[in-house]
C-alpha positions as CSV (number, residue, x, y, z in Angstrom):
1,X,9.3,3.3,-19.0
2,X,7.7,4.9,-16.0
3,X,6.2,2.9,-13.2
4,X,3.2,3.9,-11.1
5,X,3.4,2.6,-7.5
6,X,0.1,2.1,-5.6
7,X,0.3,1.5,-1.9
8,X,-2.7,0.0,-0.1
9,X,-3.0,-0.4,3.7
10,X,-5.5,-2.0,6.1
11,X,-7.9,0.6,7.5
12,X,-6.5,2.1,10.7
13,X,-9.5,0.9,12.8
14,X,-9.1,-2.7,11.8
15,X,-6.8,-5.3,13.3
16,X,-3.7,-6.2,11.4
17,X,-2.8,-9.8,12.4
18,X,0.4,-9.8,10.2
19,X,1.6,-6.6,11.6
20,X,0.9,-7.8,15.1
21,X,2.9,-11.0,14.4
22,X,5.9,-8.9,13.2
23,X,5.6,-6.6,16.2
24,X,5.7,-9.6,18.5
25,X,8.7,-11.0,16.6
26,X,10.6,-7.7,17.0
27,X,9.8,-7.6,20.7
28,X,11.2,-11.2,21.1
29,X,14.3,-10.1,19.3
30,X,14.7,-7.3,21.8
31,X,13.8,-4.5,19.5
32,X,11.8,-2.1,21.6
33,X,12.0,1.1,19.4
34,X,8.7,0.5,17.6
35,X,5.2,0.9,19.0
36,X,3.5,-0.9,16.2
37,X,3.7,-2.5,12.8
38,X,1.2,-2.5,10.0
39,X,1.6,-4.5,6.8
40,X,0.1,-3.4,3.4
41,X,0.4,-4.1,-0.3
42,X,2.5,-2.4,-3.0
43,X,1.5,-2.6,-6.7
44,X,3.8,-1.5,-9.5
45,X,2.2,-0.7,-12.9
46,X,4.5,-0.2,-15.8
47,X,3.3,2.4,-18.2
48,X,3.8,2.2,-22.0
49,X,4.3,5.9,-22.9
50,X,4.0,9.0,-20.9
51,X,2.1,9.3,-17.6
52,X,-0.7,11.9,-18.2
53,X,-3.3,13.1,-15.8
54,X,-5.7,10.7,-17.6
55,X,-3.5,7.8,-16.9
56,X,-3.2,8.7,-13.3
57,X,-6.9,9.1,-13.0
58,X,-7.3,5.6,-14.5
59,X,-4.8,4.2,-12.1
60,X,-6.7,5.8,-9.1
61,X,-9.9,4.2,-10.4
62,X,-8.2,0.8,-10.8
63,X,-6.7,1.1,-7.3
64,X,-10.1,1.8,-5.8
65,X,-12.0,-0.8,-7.8
66,X,-9.5,-3.7,-8.3
67,X,-6.3,-3.3,-6.2
68,X,-8.0,-2.6,-2.9
69,X,-11.0,-3.8,-0.9
70,X,-12.7,-0.5,0.2
71,X,-14.4,-2.2,3.1
72,X,-11.1,-3.1,4.9
73,X,-8.4,-1.2,3.0
74,X,-7.4,2.4,2.0
75,X,-5.4,3.4,-1.0
76,X,-2.7,5.5,0.7
77,X,-0.5,6.4,-2.2
78,X,-0.3,6.7,-6.0
79,X,3.2,7.8,-7.1
80,X,5.1,7.9,-10.4
81,X,8.6,6.4,-10.3
82,X,10.8,7.1,-13.3
């Protein structure tokens, strides 16, 4: 059964306290290779049957309406994983 993966991230202009906390932890560990960390959400939807354009359109609508908060988050990816 195919799976559709939806990735949601905080809007770039908003603070990401979780990402900031991880960035601070990395710095305390001596890891200096990264200039920033942002933390998002990943949703996996298992599809019964084939993934058609209609199914993808439905997932994009669900992602915008249910899986993300459009005020503070962006849907950054919708991908089919076999």
